C-alpha angles and dihedrals in degrees: 000000000000116000119235118247116260118277140169125226097224128071090265132116121263112269089219132017132191115200114233091173127048107287092231095047091123098025111172093351119137122223126195108206123186114205087022097141097079147012120000093354091056093051092047089053091050095048092046090050092049086059095054101273128135114217144207112205116194137183140139091268111071093184090056096050091041091057091045093049091055091053093046096049093047093050098044108026091231128119119264122185117199116209136176119228141145111225089210092061115068093196092059090048092050091051092050094047092048090051090050091051091050090052100044106014093230147030116217101174134035120196113190102204103143110116145153130210146154137167117267137144114244091239091061098039113113120217089244092053091050090047093049092060093043090050095052100038106031106021090037092054091050093045096053093042091049094050093048090047090054096043101042122338097068092063101029108028126234149177128263123195115187115200106216133150142241090252090096094058097061141019114269132181118245093012109082091121097050094038091052092047095049093044088054091052091051089052089048089052091058095045094048092044089059098039098044100040092096087061090054093251120144118201124190139162126229116198116195123196124210104335122191121230096031131119089231093059092045092050099038102043115327090118094042113098090203092062091055091048092052091047093052089049092058124099095266094039096215144071120267121238134224094253091059091053091046092052089053091050089049090056093050092046095047135078087258086080095045092134097039118100135141090025132137112216110196114206105185108105090256093296095134089066097052111020113119119232108239103211089173087076087075089073090063091057102043094117096036120113129181105215101169 
């Protein structure tokens, strides 16, 4: 069985990196990555930069992305611009995209990685809580894609990679909000891939499974022994890591995927096909209510 590439659990750069792709695969490209200050987004930024790309990493927390940008630039020698934005607010996105274009003159790649999630039974999920996840994941993905289309992609082409999840492909307890949001993004991927192809814009989804070293895994099941048991029972019998997801994003963003659009690339070791649905988890959340 193939061994996973090295990774680190924290939001730090890899101490060593061995190129599996050509080191100049994204030479002098510019990527705009929402949610790029931590987790999967951070590692995607790093791997892109290690292949010649400059990056813009954006989130609501400017201190977080500023710290991350310093680490990324020091480790890779590429430029990294940290920006604050709220994917739910088009005006803040427009300001960030315009600043990125002033800094780099172009944006070649958009990675929509900003997301929100928590565990909650549908019966306890408030309308505001459901809306909050839809606004960040689904509306946020559309907002950023739409602004970049208007500001640059329509006239110059580009690549969009939407980070989704396998939640939308099957029913899952405690995740009706996130599953609905991610399924909507996957549908959006297909619609935009068809509609924007004449402008030379490729749009694809990438759906990670349980990924170690991420806030999502820590919050959604990293402390739950049942989650580990189900993961080990999957075809690959291990968790994925952030570097593996980043390599998949690198493929979709690169010329290697020049004829790939409207696709959903699942990166979960086959777990979505075999993982059991633990309805007993509902008992642990009987008194829980999401009142956002």
